[in-house]
N, C-alpha and C positions, 0 to 999 in steps of 0.2 A: 752560504756566506756571501755577503755583498762586499766587494772590494772597491776601495776608493784610493786614488793616488794623489799626492799633493807635495809641493815643495815647502820647505820650512817658511812659515810666515805668510804663505799665499793661500787664501781661502778657496776651497773648491766646493761647489754645491752639487748635490745629486738628489735623485728621488728613487723610490721603489713603490710598487703598487701592492695594496692589500685589497682583496676581493671579499665582499660580504657573501658567504656561500649559502645564506639562508633566504627563504621566501618572505621574511619579515624584516623590518628595519632593525639595524643593529647599532646600539650606542656603545662606543668604545672610548677608552682613555689611551692616549699614545704617550709613552715616556721612554726615556733613555736610561740604560743601566750600564755602568762601567764594570768591567771584569774585576773580580775581587783582588786578583794579584796586582792589577793596575791601580786600584783604589788607594792602596797604601803609598803610592808615589806622590809626587808633588802636584801642586795646583795647575801648573802649566799643562801637564798631561791630561788632567781632568777636564780642562777647558777646551781641549782640541776639537771636540764634537759638540754640536748643538742641533736641536730640532728647530726647523723654521716654520712649523705649523702653529697657527693660533686659531681657535682655542685648542687646548689639550684634549678636551672631550668633544666628540663629534658623532652625529648620527648618520649612518651610511644606509641609503635605501637598499631594498632587496636586490641581490645579484649585481651590484655595481661596485666600482673600484674607488678606493681612496688613495690618492697620491700622498706619500709621506716624504716631504722634503727635509734634507738635513745638510749641514755644512761641516766641513773638516778643515781646520786650520791648525796644523801642528806647529809647535814651538821648539821641538827637539827631534833629533834623529833617532826615532825608535818606533816600533809597531804599536798601534793603538787598537785595543779590542773593546768593543762596545756591543750592546744588544739593544735593539729597539723592541719594546714590548707593546703589544696591542691587546688590551684587556677589556672584555665585555663588562659593562657597568649598567646598573639600573634596568636590567632586562626583565620584561614581563614574563618571559619564558624561563622557567626554573632550570631547564636543561642548559641554558647559556650562562648561568651564574658561575663565577670562578673560572671562566674559559679565557685562556691567554695564548696568543700567538707570538712567537719570538723570531726575530730576524737578526742574526749575528752580522756585525759589520767589522771588517778589518781595514784599518787605516794604515797605509804604507807611505812612508816619507821617501821622496826621491832626492 
């Protein structure tokens, strides 16, 4: 789990690294998923995290790293649980179809 700390209303940006473990280029889609329990809550909690990467689909060369930047700007005093998913897309290698890596993120408000 990736931990990120922020004060209410103060944006904090951070990154984590994803390594393409394959000897071929890997095209992935990077997206943010809110925990189901949190999704039922208000829009302010939903908007606390955002991905800073454009575009959402990127091709990673063999055995290299992709830095995934994100921002945490909480608007209320509560824990925020999100997951960044990195999903293989448009792969020529059938074995990579439907392959997804997940990185849980815990946002803590100080």
